[in-house]
N, C-alpha and C positions, 0 to 999 in steps of 0.2 A: 666507299660506296661500291656496291657490286657492279660489274659490267655485263653487258649482254654477250653471249657467246655464239651468236648465230653464224658468223663467218667460220670460226674454227670448227664448230660442230658440224656445219654442212660439209666442210672439207673432209672431216673425219668420217662422215657417213659415206661419202664417195669413195674414200680410200678403203673403208671397211667392206664395201661391196666387192672390191677387188680381192681382198684377202683378210678375213678375220683372224685375230690372234688367239693363241692359248696363253692367256695372262696368268702369271703365277704370283701368289702372295705368300710370303713366308710367315708362318705362325709359330713364333718362338715363345714357349711358355714352360713353366716348371712342371713338366709331366712326371718328373721324379723330384723328390725333395719336400720341403716343409709346406708346400701348398698343393701337393699332388691330389688332395681330395676335391679341390675346386677347379683345377685347370682343365679337366676333361669337359666340363660344362662351358668353360670359357672358349675352348677350341670349337665346341659344337655351336656356340653362339655365333662365332665368326664365320664358320662354314655354312651356317644356315643362310646368312646374307649372301655368301658367294653362290650358293645353289639357286637362291631366288633370282639373282642377276643373270646367271648362266641360263636358267630356264626361260627367262624373259626374252632372250635374244636381242636385247635393246642396247647393249653396251658396245660402243665403237663398231657398229656394223655387224653385230652378231658374234662378237668375241666371247670365248668361254673363260671362266676363272677357276683356277685350280689352287687348292691349299697344299702347301708343302710344310709339313710340321718339323720342328726341331725342338730339342730339350734345352731349356735355359738352366735347369737345375735349381733356379731361384737364388742360389747362394754362391756358386762357383763362377767368378767372372771370367776366368780363363776358358772354362768349358763353354760358357755362353758365347764368348767371342769366337771360339773355334766353330761352334755350331752355326753362328750367324755368317761367318765367312764362307762356310759351305753353301749356305742358302744363296749367297750373292755370286760366288765364283763358279760353283758347280751346278746349282739348280737354276741360276739366272733369274731369280725372282725380281719382279718389278717394284715391289715395296715390301716392307716388313711390318707385321702386326705383332707387337710385343716390345720388350719382354714384359714379364709380370712384376717381379720384385725390383725395387728401385736401384739397387747396386748393380745388378746384371744389366738392367736397362741402360744405365749410364755407361757401362763398359761397352755394350753393343753400339751405342750411339757414337762414342768417341773413337772406337777402334775399327768399326765397320761401316756404319751408316754415313757418317760425315766424310770419311776418306773416299767412299765410293759413290757419294751423291744419292743415297737411297732414302726415300721417305720412310719414316718410322712412326707408327702411332701405337702408343701403349694404352691398353684398356685398364691398367691397374697400378702402375708405378706412381706413388703418391709423395715421394720425398720433395720437400720444398726446394732442395738444392737443384732439382731438375728445371726449375723455373728460370734459372739463370745460366743453364748449361750452354756452351758454345755449340750451336746446332746448325748453323748455316741456313736456317729456315726450313729444316727437314724434319724436325721433331714436334709431335703433337701428342696429347693424351686426352682420352675421353673420361678419365678419372680426375677429380679435383685434387689439388695439393693438400697435404696434411696441415698446412697452415690454416686452411679453412676447417678441417676436421677438429683441430684444437679448439676453435671458437665454438663450433656446434656442440662438441662434447661438454664444454664448459657450461653452456646454457642448459644442457640436460642435467648436469650435476647440480647446478644451483636450483633448478626447478624442483629437484627431488630432495632438496634440503641437505645435501652432502657438502660439508664445509672443509673437510680434510681428507687427503688421499695419499697413498703410497703408490709409486709407479715402478713397475718392472718392465724393462724393454729388451727386445732381442738386440744383440750387440752388432748391428749393421746399419747401413745408411737409412733404411726404412725405420727401424726402431728408434734410432737416435733422433732423427728428424721429427718423428711423431711425438716422442716424449718431450722434446724441447718445445714444440708448439703447444702441447697440452699444458705444460708447466707455465709457460709464459701467459697463456690466455686465462688459466685458472687463477693464478696469482694476481693478475691484473683485475680480476673480478672479485678479489678479496678472499679467495680460498687459500688454504695452507697445503703445501706439498711437503710431506714429512721426510721423504727420501726418493731419490731417483737412482735406481740401481739396474745395471745390465745383467742379463743372463745369457749364457751360451746355449745354442741349440745342440741337440744330440746327446745330452747327458741322461744318465739313468736315474740320478738322484738330485733333487733340487732343495733338499732340506736346509742346506746352509744359506742359500739365497733367501728362502722364505723366512728363516730365522732372523736375518737382518731386517727384512721388511716388517716382520711382526714386532721387532723391538722399536722400530720407528713409529708404528701404529698408523691409524687413520680410519675414517669412517668406511672406506672402501679401498680395494686394491685395483688399480688400473693395470691391465696386462696388455702391453703394446708388443705383442709377439705373433707367432704363427700357430694356427689351430692344429697343425699336424706335427708340431715340434715342441720347443721349450715352453711355449705359452701354456699348452695343456699340462705340461709337467709342473709348472708353477701353480696352476689351479689345483692339481691333485695333491701336491705337497701341502698347500694351504688348507685344503679340506681335511687331510689326514691329521694335521696338527691343530686344527681349529683356529689357525692364525687369522683368517678372514672368512666371512660368510657372504659378503657382497662383492661381486667382481664387476668391473667395468670393462667391456670388451669392444675395442675399436675394430676396424674393418678386417685386419689380418686374422682376427680371432672369431670371425663369423663363419659358421658352418653347421650343418645339421649333424656332423660328426660329434659335436658337443652334446647333443641330445642323447646319442648312443653311449658316449663315455660317462656322462655325469647325471643326466636326467634331472630328477627333482632336486638334486643337491645344488643346482644353480638357480632354483626358484628365487626371484627377486633381483637376480643379476640382470644387467642390461648393457646396451651398447649402441653403436651407430655403424652404419654401412651405407655407402652411396646408394641412393634410390630416390624415387619420386612416385607420385600418384597420378601421373599424366596418363591420358588415354593410350599413348604409345606403349607404356609399360604393361598395361593390361593386355593389349594385343600381342605383345611379345611373349607374355606368359602363355597365352593360348597357342601361339605358333611353336614355342618350345615344347609344350606338352604333346602337340601333334607330332613333333619330330622325335619324341622319346627321351627328352632330358628335362631337368628341373631348372626352369627359367629364373627362379628366385635365388639361385646360387650366386655367390659373390662374383660380381664383374662379368656375368654371362651377358647381360644387356649391354654393358659397355663394350664388350667384345664384338657383338653384332654391330653396334654403332661405329666402332673403329673400322671394321671391314667395309661397312656401307660408305663411310666418308672417303675411303681410298678410291672406291669404284666410282662414286659420284664425281669426285674431283677429276678422275681420268676423263669422264664424259665431258665435264666442263672445259677441260683443257684440250679435248680432242686428241688425246695421246695417253698411252699407258706408261710413258716415261716419267720417272720421278722428277726429273728436271722441269717438266711441264706441270705435273699435277700438284707439286708442292705449293704453287702459288694460288691454287683454287680451293684448298681445303677449308680455309676460313670463310671463303665466299659461300660455299654450299652449306656450311654448318650454321650460318647465322642469317638473320633478317637483313634486308627485305627478301621477300619471295614467298612462293606458295609452300605451305607446310607439308612436309613429307614424313609419314609415320611407318613403322614396321609393316611389311607386307605391301608397301607402295613404292618399292624401289624401281619397278618398271615405269611407273608414272613419273618419278623423278628423272629417270634417264630420258624419257620422251620429252619432258619439258625442257631439259637442258639442251637436247638436240634441236629443239625448236627455238632456242635462244631465250628461253624464259628463266628468270631467277627462281631458285628454290631456297627454302629455309628448312634444312633437315632437323627435325625434332627427334625422331627415332624413339628408341626404347627408354632413353634416360633423359629426355628433355634437353638435348644437346644445345649448349651455348658455349662457344669457345671464347675465352678472354685472354688479354695480355699475350703471353708467349705461346698461345695455342693450347691452353688447358681448360678443362671444364670448370665452369663457374662454381658448381658444387651444391647439390641438393642431397640430403641424407635421410635415410629411414631410421627411426628410433625403434628399437626392439627390446623385448624383455622376456625372460624365461618365466612361464607360467605352467604349472603342472608338468614340468619337465620338458616343455616344448617352446620353441621360439615363436613369439607372438608380436606382430607389428603393433606399435603404440601410436605412431603418427609420423609425420614428415616435417623436416626443418630445412 
């Protein structure tokens, strides 16, 4: 049950009047690497929330919030760890937003966040393995686990009459976890998985991988990879050889870059990406458009929500310290309380300062369960006339 925060909030306001802070949030995402086409919008989503809070003047007695960016690379755990260490030791960030890909997220958590007691909220790391990571209560994610995506994708496949699939996955924590969850869910529902095969990112030629997939066959090919890397290479080689004509594209393969690369060649292909049709989602899209970026881009909304949760938890705790705010993230994210949507962060801050509970709904209908991860709603999409079209929500 949530507690009222009147005493701590009042103390914080008195302290804030004496000296507001310049709060720093580290934004560590793969600004280079296999997700570099979507991370700019993720960063902008997070920074949109920070600007909204700073402009309001309502956080901890008028404190400002500054984004400090760092490159996770998505795939290099050592580079991501070094970048996160700089955020903590040199930039003195109060919390970390990120990372993006599951492997580097786990590395940052184990090597930097936990040893330094820093709250870390990822908007996009989806590996089921992160659900049981030793995190000291410091790690949260506004993206659902791929255990959930496997179930949702299975329901989409069955509804479309697809009874056999081949799976190609990028050879890392994200790809392995997603492939395993899809296979388990699909077979449990009576489907046949003909092959589960890894592919490496960064190769110029994927004809050998596609040859093995084609030999195994299937009604469709599931590509559990990255849109800017091997995943697109698998699609290209499949189209070149005629191995598959229908592709199933989970979250890491969602991106308008596919429209540019393949256009109508992907007509009939489909996939899932975290998303919902809540009023907050529509509001966020309008806010993103006004700010000059594409709000439908993968995990842009989740990034806004991750930043918002960090700042609202600070207000609830009456402190910008991770040691205090970590215990308030679940409180502000979930019921009971007054619902808070994008564009209403000032309202949320005011309510918390007055000792009133809030239920942050945000851009993605935030509901944190279990170890602090999103419960999981997905948008089903399909390629029609060479363009990504929303089919519905699950």
